[in-house]
N, C-alpha and C positions, 0 to 999 in steps of 0.2 A: 337236166337240172339247171344248167346255165341259162337256157332259154326261158324257163319259168321265172328265175330270179330277175332276168333282164326285163321280162314283160311286167313283172310286179313293180319294179322300180319305175318303168315307163308309165304305168298306170298311176302310180303314186304321184309322179311329177305332173302328169296331166290334171289330176284332181287338184293338186296344189295350185297350178296355173289357173284352173277354173275358179277356185275360191279366191285367188288373188285378183282375178279380173272383176269379180263381184265387189270386192273391197274397193278396187279402183273406181268402179262405176259409182259407188256410194260417195267416195270422197270428191269425185268430180261433180257430183250432183249438188253439192252444197255451195252453189254459186247463186247468181241472180235468178237462175231458173227456179229456185226453191221458194222465191218470194212471190206474193200475190202479184198479178199483172200490174196493179196500180203502183207498185213500188219497184218493179223490175228495172225501170229506167234510172233509178238512183243507186247504182252499184258502187258502193264505197268500200269494198272489201267485205270482211266478215262482220256484218252488223248483227243485231239481235235476230233470233229466229223469226220466221214468217208468222204474222198474226193469223188468228183463226178467221177463215173466210165465212161468209154467210151464203144462204141459198141465193142464187142469181149472180154471185161474185165469182170472178175467175181466181183460181188458186193453182199454183205450180208446184210440181214435184218432178225433178229430173227433166225428162224430155216431153212431159205432158203438161198441158194446161187444162184443168178440170173446171167445169161450171155445172154445179148441181142445179137442175131446172126445177125439180119438185120431188117430194116424197109422199107416199101414200101408204098407210098401214091399215090393218084390219081386213086384208084380203084373205079369204079362206082357200081359194083355188085359182090356179092360173091354167089357161088353155081352154080346150073345148070339153064337151061331155064325153067324147070318145077318147081323147088323149090329153094329158095335162099333169099337173102336180097339185097335190093337196097338202096344205100346211100342217105341220105338227102342232103349231100354235097359231100364228098369223104371219102372213107375208107382208113385208114392207118393201114396196117397189120404189127405188130411187132412180129417177131419170137424170142422166148425166151426159153432158157433151164433153168429149175428149179430143183435144187438138194436139197434134205432134208439133212441138216447138223446137225440136232438135234438128240435126243435120243428117239423120239416117232413119230408116224405118224402125218402128218399135211396136211390139204387140201389146195391146191392152189385155190384161188378164183379170177378169172379174173376180177370180178366187183370191187375188191379192188384196182385195178391199176389205175393210173392217168397219163395223158399226158399234157404237157404245151406248149403253143406257146411263142414266144419271148416276147410278152407284158405281160406275166404272166397269161393269160387266161387258166383256168383249164378245161380239157375234161375228161369225164368218159368213161370207156370201154363199148362197145356195146356187152353184153353177148349173145344176140339173134343172131347177125351176126357172132359171134365167133363159133356158132354151125356149120355153113356152112364152115368156114375157117379151121376147125380142123376135119380131116377125122375120127379120133378116139377121139372125144370129151369126151366120157365117161372115157377114160384113163387119159386125161389131167385134168379133174375136180375131179377125185377120190382122196382119201388120197394117199399121197406119203410117203412110209415107209422110215425110216432112211437109208441113203446111196443110196437110189434110186433117179433117176432123170427122168424127162419127158421133151419133147419138144412140144411146142404148139405155137399158134398164138393168140395174144391179139389184138382185133380190136377196133379202135376208129373211130367214124363218126364225121368228122370235116368239117367246111366250105371249099369250093373249093379254096379260096384265102389264106388259112392259112397253115403255115409250122410248124410242131412240132419241138421243140428244145431240149426237155428233157422229161424223164419219171420219175415217182416216183413209185417204186415197193415195195410192202408190202407182208409180210408173213401172215398177217391177217388184218382185217379192223381196228384193234386197235393198230397196230405197227407204229413205227415212220417212216418207209420207208427208201429207199436208192435211190439216184438220179443217173440216167444214162443219159449222154449227147448224143443227136442224131446227132449233127452237127460237 
């Protein structure tokens, strides 16, 4: 009985530490790294939150600098005739460059990215379809070392009559994210 209680307390403590480390990551990420690259040099403490970036502009969240290169919606299927994914509605393919601006390796997680329609409806990324959209998916989803960058496609499966207006890009599932306007 004593071993079970001790193990339960140890597990609770480890979970609390894990939750605390996520909170610490979030608080440390609200620095100059959260601002678009154009304003990262003017670090004067806690200024106003980062402005919304546009396609082609660098935007930072935590250890990553994101640059959305393009977005293409209206895609019905990704892959080949033999293997692939078929959209429930339409696929929107967002090509993004992700650069690690931190001091340690960080994994880019496509499933942490969000897309929004004009009415505020939130859409999550389709990680399964992204496998077919990225020829070197193993490269895109592996750890990105400091100073390195990867290009990849984040896929969203949205209704046929919907148009995405913005993205919310995250360096992890716990980060605050940065907004990139698509329109």
